[in-house]
C-alpha positions in Angstrom: 36.1 -33.4 19.7 33.2 -34.2 17.4 30.8 -32.3 19.6 32.8 -29.1 19.3 32.9 -29.2 15.6 29.4 -30.3 15.1 27.7 -27.7 17.2 29.8 -24.6 17.6 31.4 -24.1 14.2 28.2 -24.7 12.3 26.3 -22.2 14.5 28.8 -19.5 13.8 29.0 -20.1 10.1 28.3 -16.8 8.2 28.5 -14.5 11.3 31.5 -12.6 9.8 29.5 -11.9 6.7 26.6 -10.6 8.7 28.8 -8.4 10.8 30.5 -7.0 7.8 27.2 -6.3 6.2 26.1 -4.3 9.3 29.3 -2.4 9.8 30.4 -1.6 6.3 27.7 1.1 5.7 28.7 2.8 9.0 32.4 2.8 8.0 31.5 4.2 4.6 29.4 6.9 6.2 32.2 8.0 8.5 34.6 8.2 5.5 32.1 10.2 3.5 31.6 12.7 6.4 35.3 13.0 6.7 35.7 13.7 3.0 32.9 16.3 3.3 34.7 17.9 6.1 37.9 18.2 4.1 35.9 19.8 1.2 34.2 22.3 3.5 37.6 23.1 5.1 39.3 23.7 1.8 36.4 25.9 0.6 36.8 27.9 3.8 40.5 28.5 3.1 39.7 29.6 -0.4 37.0 32.0 0.9 39.4 33.4 3.5 42.0 34.1 0.8 39.4 35.8 -1.4 38.2 37.9 1.5 41.7 39.1 2.2 42.3 40.0 -1.5 39.0 41.9 -1.7 39.7 43.8 1.6 43.2 44.8 0.5 42.0 46.0 -2.9 39.1 48.0 -1.3 41.5 49.5 1.2 43.8 50.7 -1.6 40.8 52.1 -3.5 41.0 49.6 -6.3 38.1 47.6 -7.7 37.0 45.2 -5.0 35.9 42.4 -7.3 36.2 38.7 -6.3 39.4 37.0 -7.5 39.1 34.2 -10.0 40.0 31.7 -7.3 36.7 32.4 -5.4 34.1 29.7 -5.7 31.2 30.3 -8.1 28.2 32.0 -6.5 30.3 33.8 -3.8 28.9 37.0 -2.5 30.9 40.0 -1.1 29.9 42.6 1.5 32.2 45.5 2.3 32.1 47.5 5.5 34.3 50.2 7.1 35.2 50.0 10.7 37.3 52.9 11.9 40.6 52.9 9.8 39.8 49.4 8.5 38.0 48.2 5.4 36.5 44.8 6.0 35.3 42.3 3.4 32.9 39.4 4.1 32.8 36.7 1.5 30.1 34.0 1.7 29.4 31.0 -0.3 27.6 27.6 -0.1 29.4 24.3 -0.2 27.1 21.6 -1.7 28.2 18.1 -0.9 25.6 15.7 -2.2 22.5 16.3 -0.1 24.4 18.5 2.4 24.3 22.3 1.9 26.8 24.1 4.2 27.0 27.9 4.3 30.5 29.2 4.7 31.5 32.8 5.5 35.0 34.4 5.8 35.9 37.9 6.9 39.1 39.8 6.5 40.1 43.5 7.2 42.8 45.7 5.9 44.1 49.1 7.0 42.8 51.9 4.7 45.3 53.5 2.4 44.8 57.0 3.9 45.2 55.9 7.5 
């Protein structure tokens, strides 16, 4: 089998390295986007919790300030809809060059209703 070794194996030498060099950036990009999705999802959960805290406080008539767990730079907007007081909390998640706006809304029954 000298023809097999001489022609086929030498022609394929280094092909695994080339394939790895081409696919590794794509695999790393997929992992990075997955991690960014987890970060944005976690930030959305924190904003939802902050919105519910603010809505309940405003419905009780207390100070409707953001809780300390809210991300820095978060903004609050309060609105009344019938017997409900609603709080909308918005923030921006910055993950490297990506800037993702996130908004969470929660409503609570007014104290007098």
